[in-house]
MARTITI-283761 format. One record per residue: residue number from 1; residue in one letter; x, z, y of N, C-alpha, C in turn. Coordinates in steps of 0.02 Angstrom, whole numbers, plus 50000, padded with zeros to 5 digits. Each point is the difference from the previous one (the first is absolute). Example, Ala and Ser with C-alpha at 12.3 -4.5 7.8 and 13.67 -1.06 7.14 Angstrom:
% MARTITI-283761
PT     i   aa    n_xx    n_zz    n_yy   ca_xx   ca_zz   ca_yy    c_xx    c_zz    c_yy
PT     1    A   50660   50390   49716   49955   50000   50059   50045   50000   50060
PT     2    S   49982   49964   50053   50042   50003   50059   49961   50037   50055
This chain:
% MARTITI-283761
PT     i   aa    n_xx    n_zz    n_yy   ca_xx   ca_zz   ca_yy    c_xx    c_zz    c_yy
PT     1    M   50694   50673   50573   49976   50005   49941   49982   49905   49983
PT     2    S   50023   49970   49961   49989   49940   49980   49920   49991   49981
PT     3    R   49973   49949   50009   49926   49987   50005   49997   49960   49934
PT     4    P   49931   50004   49971   49988   49967   49929   49985   49926   50022
PT     5    L   50019   49955   49963   49994   49930   50002   49930   49975   49962
PT     6    V   49951   49974   50052   49937   49979   49970   50000   49931   50004
PT     7    E   49998   49972   49952   50002   49919   49997   49914   49980   49985
PT     8    V   49979   49967   50039   49946   49960   49983   49999   49928   49983
PT     9    L   50000   49980   49940   50026   49928   49976   49918   49960   49991
PT    10    T   49993   49946   50029   49946   49962   50003   50027   49932   50001
PT    11    F   49938   49955   50015   50014   49927   50026   49948   49967   50048
PT    12    E   50026   49958   50034   49956   49981   50058   49922   49983   49965
PT    13    G   49962   50025   50039   49928   49991   49975   49966   50062   49951
PT    14    C   50035   50012   49978   49974   50064   49953   49947   50042   50052
PT    15    P   49938   50012   49963   49946   50039   50041   50027   50065   49993
PT    16    N   50030   50021   49960   50013   50084   50000   50068   50011   50017
PT    17    G   50037   49949   50032   50077   50019   50041   49978   50049   50055
PT    18    P   49955   49969   50056   50005   50045   50061   49972   50073   49982
PT    19    A   49952   50007   49941   49970   50060   49986   50046   50056   49973
PT    20    A   50046   49958   49964   50054   50036   49971   50040   50039   50041
PT    21    L   50024   49960   50072   50046   50022   50041   49958   50069   50031
PT    22    Q   49939   49977   50017   49967   50065   50025   50000   50052   49963
PT    23    L   49991   49991   49942   49996   50058   49958   50065   50044   50004
PT    24    V   50067   49962   49993   50070   50035   50007   49991   50047   50078
PT    25    E   49984   49955   50041   49998   50040   50059   49965   50046   50017
PT    26    Q   49923   50010   49974   49966   50058   49984   50028   50064   49962
PT    27    V   50022   49983   49945   50023   50047   49959   50064   50036   50030
PT    28    S   50031   49955   50028   50073   50022   50034   49977   50046   50073
PT    29    R   49943   49983   50016   49981   50032   50064   49975   50071   49977
PT    30    E   49957   49995   49942   49966   50056   49978   50050   50043   49960
PT    31    L   50048   49993   49972   50061   50039   49977   50048   50028   50063
PT    32    R   49988   49978   50051   50047   50003   50061   50070   49971   49977
PT    33    L   50010   49942   49969   50061   49969   49985   50014   49945   50041
PT    34    D   50068   49975   50004   50001   49963   50040   50058   49934   49966
PT    35    P   49977   49975   49944   50032   49959   49953   50021   49936   50038
PT    36    E   50058   49960   49968   50013   49943   50028   49959   49944   49956
PT    37    I   49958   49972   50036   49955   49951   49959   50021   49924   50010
PT    38    R   50006   49973   49955   50024   49932   49981   49940   49962   49993
PT    39    L   49977   49945   50025   49945   49951   49972   50044   49944   49968
PT    40    V   49995   49987   49935   50045   49948   49972   49943   49937   49967
PT    41    D   50028   49935   50038   49961   49945   49983   50023   49971   49933
PT    42    V   49945   49989   49949   50038   49968   49936   49965   49929   50003
PT    43    P   50024   49955   50025   49978   49938   49999   49990   49962   49943
PT    44    D   50042   50009   49940   49982   49940   49949   50033   50044   49942
PT    45    Q   49996   49968   49942   50009   50030   49933   50075   50010   49999
PT    46    E   50050   49969   50022   50064   50020   50000   50019   50070   50038
PT    47    A   49968   50010   50064   50009   50057   50030   49966   50049   49960
PT    48    A   49951   49987   49978   49953   50047   49951   50040   50042   49947
PT    49    I   50047   49952   49964   50039   50018   49944   50052   50041   50023
PT    50    G   50039   49977   50063   50052   50038   50018   49974   50057   50033
PT    51    A   49940   50023   50028   49985   50073   50024   49954   50037   49950
PT    52    R   49997   49965   49930   49960   50045   49942   49934   50014   50035
PT    53    F   49972   49946   50033   49936   50011   50036   49948   49991   49938
PT    54    L   49958   50045   50008   49931   50015   49940   49946   49977   50041
PT    55    G   49999   49965   50041   49933   49986   50040   49989   50029   50079
PT    56    S   49964   49977   50025   49976   50027   50072   49941   50029   50001
PT    57    P   49998   50058   50029   50065   50044   50024   50029   50028   49960
PT    58    T   50076   49995   50003   50049   50053   49953   50023   50051   50068
PT    59    I   49985   50061   49982   50035   50054   50043   50046   50047   49961
PT    60    R   50071   49995   50036   50050   50024   49962   50030   50070   50057
PT    61    V   50013   50063   49980   50030   50036   50028   50067   50015   49968
PT    62    D   50053   49996   50038   50064   49996   49979   50018   49965   49946
PT    63    G   49973   49941   49977   50008   49956   49959   49943   50002   49943
PT    64    A   49980   50061   49988   49944   50005   49937   49936   49980   50019
PT    65    D   49962   49966   49963   49933   49979   49998   49965   50066   50018
PT    66    I   49946   50000   50037   49958   50070   50001   49958   50007   49954
PT    67    D   49980   49931   49968   49948   50017   49936   50017   50033   49940
PT    68    P   49979   50052   49977   50029   50051   49952   49994   49967   49932
PT    69    H   49953   49947   50006   49997   49957   49924   50059   49958   49987
PT    70    I   50025   49976   50069   50063   49948   49983   50058   50034   49966
PT    71    R   50025   50069   50022   50051   50019   49962   50017   49990   49927
PT    72    S   49941   50010   49968   49995   49994   49934   49977   49940   49972
PT    73    A   49987   49952   50036   49970   49932   49971   50050   49944   50013
PT    74    D   49989   49956   49965   50051   49945   50005   49984   49958   50070
PT    75    S   50058   49996   50033   49999   49987   50085   50026   49930   50005
PT    76    S   50006   49974   49943   50030   49927   49997   49945   49938   50020
PT    77    A   49950   50025   50007   49948   49935   50023   49998   50005   50075
PT    78    V   50056   49962   50035   49999   49990   50064   49972   49935   50024
PT    79    G   49973   49998   50057   49981   49931   50039   49963   50018   50051
PT    80    V   49980   49933   50037   49961   50001   50061   49932   49996   49974
PT    81    S   49972   50071   50011   49924   49991   49980   49976   50072   50039
PT    82    C   49931   50006   50001   49975   50059   50022   50008   50057   49936
PT    83    R   50009   50057   50018   50011   50055   49964   49917   50042   49999
PT    84    I   49994   50023   49936   49949   50033   49989   50015   50067   49971
PT    85    F   49996   50066   50032   50015   50066   49974   49943   50019   49963
PT    86    S   50019   50037   49947   49960   50049   49951   49990   50074   50033
PT    87    T   49948   50006   50054   50009   50058   50024   49937   50034   49964
PT    88    D   49998   50083   50005   49943   50040   49981   49938   49966   50012
PT    89    A   49993   49973   50059   49935   49970   50028   49990   49932   49967
PT    90    G   50042   49973   49967   49987   49941   49971   50057   49950   50025
PT    91    P   49992   49936   49973   50042   49951   50024   50001   49994   50082
PT    92    A   50044   49983   50028   50016   50001   50082   50056   49955   50024
PT    93    G   49987   49970   50069   50047   49969   50006   50053   50033   50048
PT    94    L   49994   50058   50002   50056   50052   50045   50011   50060   49944
PT    95    P   50057   50023   50010   50014   50059   49956   49964   50061   50024
PT    96    D   49993   50053   49958   49974   50062   50009   50042   50023   50052
PT    97    P   49976   50035   50061   50037   50030   50055   50041   50060   49962
PT    98    D   49974   50034   49954   50032   50054   49967   50072   49973   49981
PT    99    W   49998   49951   49964   50079   49971   49978   50043   50005   50069
PT   100    L   49979   49967   50043   50042   49989   50056   50016   50079   50022
PT   101    R   49950   50035   50013   50011   50066   50022   50060   50042   49961
PT   102    A   49991   49985   49930   50057   50038   49956   50065   49974   50007
PT   103    A   50003   49937   50003   50058   49957   50011   50027   50031   50059
PT   104    L   49960   49991   50058   50040   50012   50071   50040   50078   49981
PT   105    A   49946   50048   49982   50008   50075   49989   50061   50021   49955
PT   106    C   50001   49954   49951   50063   49995   49959   50064   49991   50038
PT   107    A   49991   49937   50034   50072   49985   50039   50015   50038   50047
PT   108    A   49954   50035   50037   50014   50035   50063   50032   50076   49967
PT   109    R   49979   50022   49937   50028   50052   49963   50062   49989   49984
PT   110    A   50020   49957   49971   50062   49967   49977   50053   50013   50042
PT   111    R   49982   49970   50080   50031   49995   50061   50025   50068   50025
PT   112    R   49941   50039   49991   50013   50077   50019   50049   50031   49953
PT   113    A   49997   49993   49929   50035   50023   49950   50081   49979   50020
PT   114    G   49994   49937   50010   50066   49976   50017   50056   50024   50075
PT   115    E   49947   50028   50040   50032   50031   50068   50027   50066   49978
PT   116    G   49986   50039   49945   50007   50070   49997   50067   50003   49963
């Protein structure tokens, strides 16, 4: 079975970058999944545009941002900046872990369905 790809996009010095990577590792263990995890450095505005970088940290599973608000929002505001997430608990520097759980579970289900 192929593994889900989880990308953690950040820039050097982002205070939430390491915590985002830890979140991905923790939730992956919790779900007993072994995704391919890539840490992607976004060093400048040109790279941000190319990567459709919405700020640090950005977490994508199989190319899709895990933030459910982004899917319906205008995602054209890219740039090297800190990202603030609108979670049920209020503004946060990290995404809601439930968003990551849902994205990983969905990717795992899609892979299982593709095997049959």
